[in-house]
N, C-alpha and C positions, 0 to 999 in steps of 0.2 A: 630608776627608769621601768619598774615593773608598776609602780605607782602610776605612771604615766599611761602606758599602755592598757590598765585596767580603768582609768577614768576615763580614758578615751573611748574603751570599748563600751561602757555604760551607756555614754554621752549620746554616743551613735546610736544604741538600742534603746534609749529614752522614749521615741513615740511608737517603739515597737510593741506590740500586744503580749508576745512570748516573753517578756521578761519574767522571771520568777526564780523557781526553783535550782533553774539551771545556772543561772546567774549566781546565785547564792552559792552554789557549790565552787564555783570557781573561787569567788571571793573568800569562801572557806579554807579552800585548798591552798591560796596563795596568803592565808593570815591576815587579810585586809577588814578588818571588822568595821575600821570606821567609814569606808566605802560601802560596804555591804549596808551598814545601818542609813548612810544617807540615800543612797542608790536602789536601794531593794526595801529594806526592813521597814523605813518609815517612808517610804512614797506612797503616798494616795492612791496611784495607780497600778499598784502591785499586790495582788492578793496570794498569800500563801499560808495555808491553812496549819493547825498543828498536827495535824497528821504528816504533813510535807516536812515541817519542822523537825518533828520527831526523828525522821529518816536519817537527819542528818546528826542527830544528837550522839550516838556512838562514834561517829567519825571525830566529833567534836570532843569526845571525852578521851579519845585515844592519842589524838595528835596534841592535846592539853590546847585548847581553844578555848579559852577560860571567857573571853569576853561573848562568845558565840552561846557558850553553855548557857551565861547568866541571862543573856535577851532571849533565848530560846525558851527557859524557865520564866522568865518576866512576860512571855507571850502564853503560857499557858502548857506548854510542853510538862506531862508530868513521866518523868523518869521510871519510875515504879510502874508506869500502865503498859508500858511498850516493852520494856526488857525482860526478855524471856531467861531463861535458866542456860541456854545455849548462848545468848547475846553475852549475859554476865560472864561466862566461863571465857570466850573471847576477849572481852576487855580484860579479864583477870591474865589470860595468856599473854596478851600485846602488852601488858605494864611490866611483865615478868622479864620477858625474852627480850 
């Protein structure tokens, strides 16, 4: 059911220039990597910067979204360049508790 909803959402917004990071956040939250790849990450009309992808990297780590992590790294996100000590502590505490 959620696949159908998300797919319809992306198809309706297909011609909308506002697609991008917000849609990727939604796909990430719903753990819909294949849809994110098809409609956002590999779409010719959607541009998301490495900096924008890096904002979703910690969430992907905490919620164990391995496919998203791998894709972000393949698209040039360098975890060591944006994770501060505070970020590392947050991730560590998230995994423990």
